[in-house]
N, C-alpha and C positions, 0 to 999 in steps of 0.2 A: 549733446550726445548722451545716450543712456549710460555710457561707461563713466561719465563724470561722477555719478553717485558713488561709485566705488572709491574713487580718489578722495572725494569729500568725506567719506566715512573713515578713511585712514587718517585724514587730517583731524577729524573729530577725536580719534583715538589718541592723538598726540596731546590734545587738551586734557583728556581724561588721565593720561599718563603723568602729566604735570601735577595732578592732584593725588596721584598714587605712585610716587617715583620708584618704589621698590617692587612694583608689580609689572610683569610682562604682559602686554596685550597682544592677542592674536586676532587678526582680521580673517575670518573664514568666509570664503566665497564659493558659490557653485560655478558651473561652467560658464555662465554669462559674465563672470568676473575674470575670465581668462583674457585680460587686456594688457598689451605690452606696456602701455603708458603707466599702468598701475605698478608693474614690476620695476619700471625704470625711475619712478618718482623718488624723491628724497623722503626718508622716513625718520621720525624721531627715534632716539635710542629707546629700546624697550618696546617698540611697536614692530610686529612681525606679520608675515603673510602666510596663509595656507589656502590655496586655490585649486579647485578641481579643473584640470586641463580640458579644454575643448578642441584645441588645435594640435596637430602633429607637427610642432614647430621644428625648424632646422636647428641643429646644435653644432657647436664648434668642437674641434679636437676629438671627434668620434668617427671611427671607421664606418659606423652605421648611419651617420648623417642626420637622422631624425630622432625625435624624442622617444616615441614608442619603441622603435627598433633598438635604440640604445639601452633602454631600461629592461626590455624583455630579454636581452642578451646577458644580463647580470644574473648571478646565482641567487637562488631564493635565500632569504635571511631566516625565515620562519613563517609562522602563520598566526592568525588571530580569529577568534570566533565572535561574531556580533549577532545581535537581534535586529532584524529588519522589521520596522513597525508595519501595521496593517495599512493598506492603501485601498481605494475603491476597486473592488474586484479581486482583491488578494487578502490573505490572512498574514498575521505576524509569523515570522519564521526565523530559525537560526541558520547561519551559514558560516563556513570557514573560508577565510581569505588568505591566499598565499602572498607573501610580501617580498618585494625587491626595492632596493634603494640605492641610488647613485647620484653623485654631484654632476651637474650639467651646466654648460654655458649656452644659454638660449640666444640665438641670433635674432636681431630685429627683423620686422617685415621687410621684404625686399625693396619696397618703394620708399622705405625710410631708413635704410641701412647707413646712410651718410649722416643722419641726424641723431640716431639713438645708438647707445653702446650695447655690446653683448652683456647679458645679465647672468650672474652666477646664482644658481638655485639648487635645491635638492629635489629630486624627483622620486616619489614613492609610489610604486604600483601595487595595488591590492586587487587580486584576481580570484574569483571563485572558479576553481578548476573542475569541480565535480558537481554542477548544479543538477537539480531534478529535471526530468525531461519536459515538464510543463511550464517552464519559465526561462527567460533569458538570464545568463550568468551576470553577476555583478562584476564590474571592472571600473576601478577608480584610479586615475592617474592624478596624483596630488603634487602640486608644486609648492615648495615652502622655502622661506628664507631662513628657517631653522634647520640646522644639520640633523641628519638621521643616519648616524654611523652604524647603529646596532638594530637588532630586532626590537628591543624595547623602545628605542626611539621611533621606529616605524609604527609600532603598535600605538604609541601615544599620539602620533599624528593622525592615524585612522580614527582613534577615539575622539580627537578634536573635531574631525570632520562630521562624525555622527551626531555631534551636538546640534547640527543644523536641523535635525528632525524636531527637536524640542523647540527650537526657535520658530519653526514653521507653525507648530501648534499654538505657540504664544501669539503669533500674528493672526491666526484664525480666531482665537478667543477675542483679541482686540477688535477685529473687524466685525465678526459675527455676533459674539456675545455682548460686547460693549457697544457695538454699532458706531464706532468712532467716525466712520466715513459719512454717516448721516447727520452729524452735528453741524448745525448751521450757525457758525460764529462769524462775527463781522470783522474781526481784526486778527492779525497774526499772533499778537500777544495772547489773546484769549484762547486761540487754537493751541498754542504752546502749553499753556496751563492745563487745558483739558487733556491734551495728549499725555502730559506727564502724569496726571491723576489716573487716567484710564490705563496707562501702561502699568502702573502699580497694581491696579485692580485686576488686570489681566494676568499679571504674574501671580497674585495671590490665588486666583481661581485655578490657574494651572498647577500651582504648588499643592493646593488642597486636593485636586483631582489625582495627582501623582501619589500623594500620601494614602488616599482612599484605595488606590489600586494595589499598594503594598501592604 
C-alpha cells in the first residue's frame, strides 16, 4: 500500500529520536497522509504527527458528528498571516488565515471499527475568509497529536505545515538539479551512499539560494 511509506517514515523518526533524545520530531504529512493506520500506530516518545486532513471523518462525543462541522462550530482563536510561494500560473502572495482548534476523537472507518480504537487528536482549522476573487480560498484542516490550546499553539502548527513548501523545493533540487533518479547504481548500498551525498548537496544548493534571496 502507498500508505505504508508514512508508517515507515514515522518508524524512521523513532530511530532518529534515539540519537537525539532531547529533541521532539514532528512528522508532517499532506492530505495523502490522512491514513487511520498512521494515527493508530504506536509511536516512540518524542515523535508526533501533523497531517492535513483529506477526509471528513466521523468524530465521537460531538453533536455535529463529523470533523469539519465540529471544528467550524468552534470560536475563532485568532489569525495568522503567511506567504504562499509562487506556483505555476500564480505569483507569491500574502494571506490571512483565521484559526480554530478543538480536541476530537476520530472514529475508525466503519469497516474496521471492531479492530481499531478511536483516536484522540487536535484539529486545527486555518481558513482564508476574505480571498481575492481570482483564486480559491486556502483552507487547511490539520490533525495533530500535539495539543493546540491557544492561538499561539495553532499558529505554530500552521507554521510547521508551511515547512512542506521548503521540503518540496528540496526534493525538486534533488531530482532535477542533482538528477538522482538517473543514477544507475548496481547495489542498494551504493544507492544509499549516493542518496546521502546528493541530499547534502541539494540542501546546500537550497540554503545558498535562500540566502541569495534575502
